[in-house]
N, C-alpha and C positions, 0 to 999 in steps of 0.2 A: 647745732642747736638752731644756729640762726636758720630754719628752717621753718620752725615753730613759733616764731614771731609772731605773737597777737596785738594786737591795739587795746588798749585796760580804759576802761571808760568807767569812770563814777558813777553807781547805780544809785538813787536817794529817794527813799521813802520818806511821805509827806501824809500826814493824817487824808487832810482832801480838798488841798491846794496846790498840785506841784505844777498847774497850769497856770496856776498867779504868780507860785514862786519864777519859776522860770523868763514870764515876763519881765517880773522885776532882775532879776541876775540879765538880762540880755540887754535892759534900759540900761544899764549903768555900765556894762563892760564893750567896749571896742570890738569892730568884730565879732558880731554875736548874732544870733541869728535862731527862732523858733526852726526847727527840720524835721517833723515830723509831728504825729500825737496818733495816738488809737483808742480809738472811743468803745468804751466799755458794751459789747452786747449782748448782757444780759446774765450772764451768768457767772461774771466776777462781783466780789466787793465793788459797792456803791452803787448811785444812780446810771441808769440804764441810759446810755448815750452818751454819759459823762466822761471826761479825762480818764481815763485809765490810765495809761504812762504818755509821757513827751518827750523825744529828743531835741537838746537843745548845745546851743556851743557858747561859749565862753572864750569870749579871745581866742577864736579855733579850738578851743576842748570842748569837746565832747561828753556833756552828760543826760542821764537817761531820769527824768522823774517820777516818780509813780504813789497813785493816789492808793496809801493799802490799808489806810484804816486807822487809829487810833495806838493799834498795839506797840510800836516801836517807836522812839524817838530819836531826836538825836541828841549826841549829848560831849564831852571833852573831849573824849578820845580820840575822834576826827574834825581834822579842820583842813581848811585850803588859806593858803598863802595866795598875797599879793603880793609881792615883790617891786617894789615902787622908787623912779630914778632920783624925784627928790621931793621933798616937804608940801610942793602942789597937790603931786598926786597921794601922797598920804592920806592929804586933811582931804580930798575928793572921796576917796574909798571910800573913808573912814567916816565921813556924814552921810555917804548912797546909803553906805551899809548900814546902816541904824535908824537910816525914815522908817518912818511906822512903825516903831517898838523896840526896836534894838538894844540890847544893852552893851556897855564897858564892860569891856575885865579888867584885864590887866596887862601889859609888857606886850602891847597892839594885839592884845587880844578882844574880839567881840563877838556877839551873837547878836543874831541879826533878828527879825521882826518872824520868820519860821523855825529857828534853833539852832539853824547853820552857822556854824563856829568860822572863822575869820579871825588871820593874821594881816593884818597891813603893816609891812616892814619894810625898812627899807632894803635896797637891794646888795650892798654892801653893810647889813648887820652884821652877819661874822665876821668879818673883819674890823669893825670898827669893837664888839662887843670883846675880843681877845687882848683887850687893855683894861684890865682893873677898875680901873675908873669907869669909863665909857657904860663894865657891865652893872658896875654900882648904880648910873644914871639911868639904864636901862631899866633895872629892879624898880624903880619909884615911882617909873612914866606909866600910864592910862594907853594912851594914843605919844605913838614915838612923835620926838621932837630932833631931824637929824642934826642941826644948828648944836644942839647940848650935846648931842652923842661926840661929834664931833672934838666939838670943846674939852670934853669932858679924855678924850681917846689923847688928845695931845697934853693934859696935863699926866698921864701913866708917864 
């Protein structure tokens, strides 16, 4: 079956701001870039000559954004996880992804200004929340505090 291996690329439906979103995300994550864009020849929805699709990489992971119009919006069923090694990374990604009108949710989740959901978590969150007190602490947090989670795990 390995001869059927193919890359999987998240394909994100935006209203009319896929290019703005791609540039925003590329500005936040290292090893990121705009790869390609397809301009609307006039037959697709949206303005002729405007970006129809835009390909971009975030830390080496390929994404495609589509300006598909307002018919479909992001929801809580899909999110992207940013695994952070330390509190400085959590603080950085949390603040950057909230810029321009994002909103905090709970337990390390946030919604950016484009409506996309992100989980900004410690890379070792799975190990930490195996401890009941750390799980309880996590459930009370909005943005994760690694030191508090580690203290709670040590108390369990």
